[in-house]
C-alpha positions as CSV (number, residue, x, y, z in Angstrom):
1,M,-6.8,120.4,-49.4
2,D,-4.6,118.6,-46.9
3,S,-6.3,117.5,-43.7
4,F,-5.0,118.3,-40.2
5,T,-5.5,116.9,-36.8
6,Y,-5.6,118.7,-33.5
7,K,-2.2,117.3,-32.8
8,D,-0.9,118.7,-36.0
9,A,-2.1,122.1,-34.8
10,G,0.0,121.7,-31.6
11,V,-2.6,120.3,-29.1
12,D,-2.1,116.7,-28.1
13,I,-5.2,115.3,-26.3
14,E,-3.3,112.0,-25.5
15,V,-0.7,113.9,-23.5
16,A,-3.4,115.8,-21.7
17,S,-5.1,112.5,-20.7
18,R,-1.8,111.1,-19.5
19,A,-1.2,114.3,-17.4
20,V,-4.7,113.9,-15.8
21,E,-3.8,110.3,-14.7
22,K,-0.5,111.4,-13.4
23,I,-2.0,114.1,-11.1
24,R,-4.9,112.0,-10.0
25,A,-3.3,110.6,-6.8
26,D,-1.9,114.0,-5.7
27,V,-5.3,115.7,-6.3
28,Q,-7.2,113.0,-4.4
29,S,-4.8,113.3,-1.5
30,T,-6.2,116.8,-0.8
31,Y,-9.9,115.7,-0.6
32,T,-11.9,116.4,2.5
33,P,-15.2,114.7,3.3
34,A,-17.0,117.7,1.6
35,V,-15.6,116.8,-1.8
36,I,-18.2,115.2,-4.1
37,G,-17.1,113.2,-7.1
38,D,-13.6,112.9,-8.6
39,I,-11.1,114.6,-10.9
40,G,-12.3,115.0,-14.5
41,G,-15.8,116.4,-14.0
42,F,-17.1,119.5,-15.8
43,G,-17.2,121.3,-12.4
44,G,-15.7,120.7,-9.0
45,L,-18.4,119.7,-6.5
46,F,-18.1,120.7,-2.8
47,S,-20.8,120.1,-0.1
48,G,-22.0,123.1,1.8
49,A,-23.5,121.0,4.6
50,E,-21.1,122.2,7.2
51,L,-22.2,125.8,6.6
52,K,-25.6,124.8,8.1
53,N,-24.0,124.8,11.5
54,M,-22.8,128.3,11.1
55,H,-24.9,131.3,12.3
56,D,-24.1,133.7,9.4
57,P,-21.5,132.2,7.1
58,V,-19.6,134.5,4.7
59,L,-17.7,133.2,1.7
60,V,-14.3,134.7,1.1
61,S,-12.5,134.3,-2.3
62,A,-9.1,135.1,-3.6
63,T,-7.2,134.6,-6.9
64,D,-3.6,135.1,-7.6
65,G,-0.5,133.9,-9.5
66,V,3.2,133.3,-8.8
67,G,4.5,136.2,-10.9
68,T,8.0,136.2,-12.5
69,K,9.3,133.8,-9.9
70,L,8.2,131.2,-12.4
71,A,10.9,132.4,-14.8
72,L,13.6,132.0,-12.2
73,A,12.4,128.6,-11.2
74,K,12.4,127.5,-14.8
75,R,15.9,128.9,-15.3
76,L,17.2,127.0,-12.2
77,G,15.5,123.8,-13.3
78,D,13.2,123.3,-10.3
79,C,9.5,124.0,-10.7
80,S,8.5,121.5,-8.1
81,T,7.4,124.0,-5.5
82,V,5.9,126.9,-7.5
83,G,2.5,125.2,-6.9
84,I,3.0,125.8,-3.2
85,D,3.6,129.4,-3.9
86,L,0.4,129.6,-5.9
87,V,-1.7,128.2,-3.1
88,A,0.0,130.3,-0.5
89,M,-0.7,133.5,-2.3
90,C,-4.4,132.8,-2.3
91,V,-5.0,131.1,1.0
92,N,-2.8,133.5,3.0
93,D,-5.1,136.3,1.7
94,I,-8.2,134.4,2.7
95,V,-7.0,133.6,6.2
96,A,-6.1,137.3,6.8
97,T,-9.8,137.8,7.0
98,G,-10.1,135.0,9.6
99,A,-11.6,132.6,7.1
100,K,-10.9,128.9,6.7
101,P,-10.0,128.0,3.1
102,L,-12.3,125.3,1.8
103,F,-11.3,124.5,-1.8
104,F,-8.9,125.5,-4.5
105,L,-8.8,125.5,-8.3
106,D,-5.6,125.9,-10.5
107,Y,-4.9,127.0,-14.0
108,L,-1.8,125.9,-15.8
109,A,-1.1,127.4,-19.3
110,V,1.7,126.0,-21.4
111,G,3.0,126.4,-24.9
112,R,3.3,122.7,-25.3
113,L,2.0,120.3,-22.7
114,D,4.4,117.8,-21.2
115,D,2.6,115.3,-18.9
116,D,5.6,114.9,-16.5
117,F,6.0,118.6,-16.1
118,A,2.3,119.1,-15.5
119,A,2.4,116.4,-12.9
120,L,5.4,118.1,-11.2
121,V,3.7,121.5,-11.0
122,V,0.3,120.2,-9.9
123,G,2.0,118.0,-7.4
124,G,3.3,121.3,-5.8
125,V,-0.3,122.7,-5.9
126,A,-1.6,119.6,-4.1
127,E,1.2,119.9,-1.4
128,G,0.2,123.6,-0.8
129,C,-3.5,122.5,-0.5
130,R,-2.5,119.8,2.1
131,Q,-0.6,122.4,4.1
132,A,-3.6,124.7,4.0
133,G,-6.1,122.0,4.8
134,C,-8.2,122.8,1.7
135,A,-9.3,120.5,-1.2
136,L,-8.0,120.8,-4.8
137,I,-11.3,120.2,-6.6
138,G,-10.7,121.3,-10.1
139,G,-8.4,123.0,-12.6
140,E,-7.4,123.4,-16.2
141,M,-4.3,122.5,-18.2
142,A,-4.4,124.7,-21.3
143,E,-2.1,124.2,-24.2
144,H,-1.5,127.4,-26.3
145,P,0.6,126.8,-29.4
146,G,1.2,129.9,-31.4
147,V,0.4,132.1,-28.3
148,M,3.2,130.9,-26.0
149,K,6.6,129.4,-26.8
150,D,6.8,125.7,-26.3
151,D,8.7,125.9,-23.0
152,D,6.7,128.9,-21.6
153,F,4.2,128.4,-18.8
154,D,2.0,130.4,-16.4
155,L,0.2,129.5,-13.3
156,A,-2.9,131.0,-11.6
157,G,-5.2,129.9,-8.9
158,F,-8.5,130.6,-7.1
159,A,-9.6,129.7,-3.6
160,V,-12.8,130.0,-1.5
161,G,-13.1,130.0,2.3
162,V,-15.7,130.7,4.9
163,V,-15.9,132.7,8.1
164,E,-18.7,133.6,10.5
165,R,-19.7,137.2,9.8
166,G,-19.1,138.1,13.5
167,N,-15.6,136.7,13.4
168,I,-14.3,138.6,10.3
169,M,-11.0,140.2,11.1
170,S,-11.1,143.8,9.9
171,P,-9.5,147.3,10.3
172,T,-12.8,148.4,12.0
173,R,-11.8,146.3,15.0
174,V,-8.4,147.8,15.5
175,Q,-7.9,150.0,18.6
176,N,-5.3,152.5,19.8
177,G,-2.7,150.5,21.9
178,D,-3.1,147.2,20.1
179,K,0.0,145.2,19.5
180,I,1.4,144.0,16.2
181,I,2.8,140.5,15.9
182,G,4.8,139.5,12.8
183,L,5.2,136.0,11.6
184,A,8.5,135.1,9.9
185,S,8.6,134.6,6.2
186,S,10.5,131.8,4.5
187,G,12.4,134.3,2.4
188,L,11.4,136.3,-0.6
189,H,8.1,134.4,-0.9
190,S,6.6,135.3,-4.3
191,N,7.1,139.1,-4.6
192,G,9.9,141.3,-5.9
193,Y,11.3,138.8,-8.4
194,S,11.3,141.2,-11.4
195,L,13.7,143.3,-9.4
196,V,15.7,140.3,-8.2
197,R,16.1,139.0,-11.8
198,K,17.0,142.4,-13.2
199,A,19.5,143.3,-10.5
200,W,20.9,140.0,-9.5
201,T,20.6,137.0,-11.8
202,D,20.8,138.6,-15.3
203,P,24.5,139.5,-15.0
204,L,25.3,135.9,-13.7
205,D,25.5,132.8,-15.8
206,D,23.6,129.7,-14.5
207,R,26.7,128.0,-13.2
208,E,27.7,131.0,-11.0
209,L,24.2,131.3,-9.6
210,L,23.9,127.6,-8.9
211,E,27.3,127.4,-7.1
212,A,26.9,130.5,-4.9
213,T,26.1,130.0,-1.3
214,L,24.8,131.9,1.7
215,S,26.8,132.3,4.9
216,D,25.3,129.2,6.5
217,G,26.5,127.1,3.5
218,S,23.1,126.7,1.9
219,S,22.5,127.2,-1.8
220,L,21.7,130.7,-3.1
221,A,19.6,129.1,-5.9
222,K,17.5,127.1,-3.4
223,A,17.0,130.2,-1.2
224,L,15.8,132.2,-4.2
225,I,13.0,129.6,-5.0
226,Q,12.2,128.7,-1.4
227,P,8.4,128.3,-1.4
228,T,6.1,130.8,0.3
229,R,5.1,129.9,3.9
230,I,1.5,129.0,4.4
231,Y,0.1,130.5,7.7
232,V,-3.4,129.1,7.6
233,K,-3.4,126.3,10.2
234,S,-1.2,128.2,12.6
235,L,-3.3,131.3,12.5
236,L,-6.7,129.6,12.7
237,E,-5.5,127.4,15.6
238,A,-4.2,130.5,17.5
239,V,-7.4,132.4,16.9
240,A,-9.5,129.4,18.1
241,A,-7.4,129.1,21.3
242,S,-7.7,132.8,22.2
243,T,-10.5,135.0,23.5
244,P,-12.9,135.8,20.7
245,G,-11.9,139.1,19.0
246,S,-8.3,139.0,20.3
247,V,-7.0,139.1,16.8
248,R,-8.4,142.3,15.4
249,A,-7.0,142.3,11.9
250,A,-4.3,140.8,9.8
251,A,-2.2,141.7,6.7
252,H,-0.6,139.3,4.3
253,I,2.7,140.9,3.4
254,T,3.0,140.5,-0.4
255,G,3.8,143.0,-3.2
256,G,4.3,146.4,-1.7
257,G,6.0,145.0,1.4
258,I,5.1,145.9,4.9
259,T,4.6,149.6,3.9
260,E,1.8,148.9,1.4
261,N,0.1,146.0,3.1
262,L,0.0,146.6,6.8
263,N,-1.7,149.9,6.2
264,R,-4.6,148.0,4.7
265,A,-5.3,146.6,8.1
266,L,-5.5,150.0,9.8
267,P,-8.6,152.3,10.1
268,P,-8.4,156.1,9.6
269,G,-6.7,157.9,12.5
270,L,-4.5,155.0,13.7
271,D,-0.9,154.3,12.6
272,A,1.3,151.3,13.0
273,Q,4.6,152.0,14.7
274,I,7.0,149.3,13.6
275,D,10.3,148.5,15.4
276,L,12.7,147.4,12.6
277,S,15.1,145.9,15.2
278,A,12.5,143.4,16.5
279,W,13.2,140.6,14.0
280,P,16.1,139.4,11.8
281,V,16.0,140.0,8.1
282,P,16.7,136.8,6.1
283,E,20.1,136.8,4.4
284,I,18.6,136.1,1.0
285,I,16.5,139.4,1.3
286,S,19.4,141.4,2.7
287,R,21.6,140.3,-0.2
288,A,18.9,141.0,-2.7
289,C,18.6,144.6,-1.3
290,S,22.3,145.0,-1.4
291,V,22.7,143.8,-5.0
292,A,19.9,146.1,-6.1
293,A,21.3,149.0,-4.0
294,L,17.8,149.6,-2.5
295,S,17.3,152.4,0.1
296,Q,15.6,151.2,3.3
297,S,12.3,152.8,2.3
298,E,12.4,151.2,-1.1
299,A,13.2,147.8,0.4
300,L,10.3,148.1,2.8
301,K,7.8,148.6,0.0
302,T,9.3,145.9,-2.2
303,F,10.2,142.8,-0.2
304,N,8.5,141.4,2.9
305,M,11.8,141.9,4.8
306,G,11.3,138.7,6.8
307,I,7.6,139.2,7.9
308,G,5.1,137.2,5.8
309,M,2.0,137.9,7.9
310,A,1.3,140.7,10.4
311,L,-1.4,140.4,13.1
312,I,-3.0,143.3,15.0
313,V,-4.0,141.9,18.4
314,A,-5.5,143.1,21.7
315,P,-2.7,144.0,24.1
316,E,-4.0,141.7,26.9
317,A,-3.9,138.7,24.5
318,C,-0.5,139.4,23.0
319,S,1.6,137.1,25.3
320,Q,-0.8,134.2,24.9
321,L,-0.9,134.5,21.1
322,L,2.9,134.8,20.9
323,E,3.2,131.5,22.8
324,A,0.5,129.7,20.8
325,L,2.0,130.8,17.5
326,S,5.5,129.8,18.5
327,Q,4.4,126.2,18.4
328,S,4.5,126.2,14.6
329,Q,5.8,129.7,13.5
330,Q,8.4,132.2,14.4
331,P,6.4,135.1,15.9
332,Y,7.9,138.5,16.8
333,L,6.3,141.4,18.7
334,I,7.1,144.1,16.0
335,G,5.1,147.1,16.9
336,T,2.2,149.0,18.4
337,V,-0.9,150.8,17.0
338,A,-1.0,154.5,18.0
339,A,-3.1,157.5,17.3
340,A,-2.2,159.4,14.1
341,S,-1.4,163.1,14.3
342,T,-4.4,163.8,12.1
343,P,-7.4,161.8,13.2
344,S,-9.0,161.6,9.8
345,Q,-6.0,160.6,7.8
346,A,-5.7,157.0,6.5
347,G,-3.6,154.7,8.7
348,Q,0.1,154.7,7.9
349,V,3.1,152.5,8.7
350,L,5.8,154.3,10.6
351,Y,9.2,152.9,11.2
352,M,11.5,153.1,14.2
353,N,15.1,152.0,13.7
């Protein structure tokens, strides 16, 4: 019987070892004083010493992926920023509770491992972690010959944060008359790409897509894969500088758009009244809606429409928060919380044109 090696079966341990060395500096650049040990251990170690100074710490976790944006990034030949998308999808969920992200783990699955490609992708993950102020303390690069095609890949991540129990942002804190602040998105972020690819890119060849431009002269291709904005530092700084409890609740606007995400920050009996004229819709989103021939209602539950994070805030703190957030973000006053016609009904998002 012929003998086989692991490499013959499609898994090259030497390539994996080279990949680990190539990502080492990027990973280490995310380390905080709480990180114990180094890359390559069986488990990522993170000190909980700082939690001792908290009265009632609550751990908050989130896991997510990048979705079919990966296919578009691969098609356009630029996967350098999909790691930022991955981190953003997780840490923006965490900070929507008021929690500070502590650490992150990633999972890269490929048909055949290429150490340069792995370093490129994980480099994006490390950049996302730096933007979020959290440490990349572990991960996995999995080679799946026979399960995935050689050039296929998928990406997933997991994050953990912490918040004082008394500071958790929640729908239970929302009150009639509260104001709603929207933070501008950087474009499509990481949602709606199955529709984008079906309605927009499939009929186009790569050359036409790459050469197309927006009205400001920027590349359409670049706008399509613009990484998701990370709101962590801006939001936590604004909360820290405001009166405790001023930010009642928050919603990360992802799949389902404003319609299906802002309502998750509302209690029964209160609605969000949103003024659609209060902010500009990015051209890349407007063009995607046009090409797909989406109705307004369908667009609002598919894309973020230019708002990546929505904050429900106390009315007396609104001006101060708008000013604080404007130091690093583009905030807009986009609406108000009002009593629902039926007090017991679940909170809804209502639009005013």
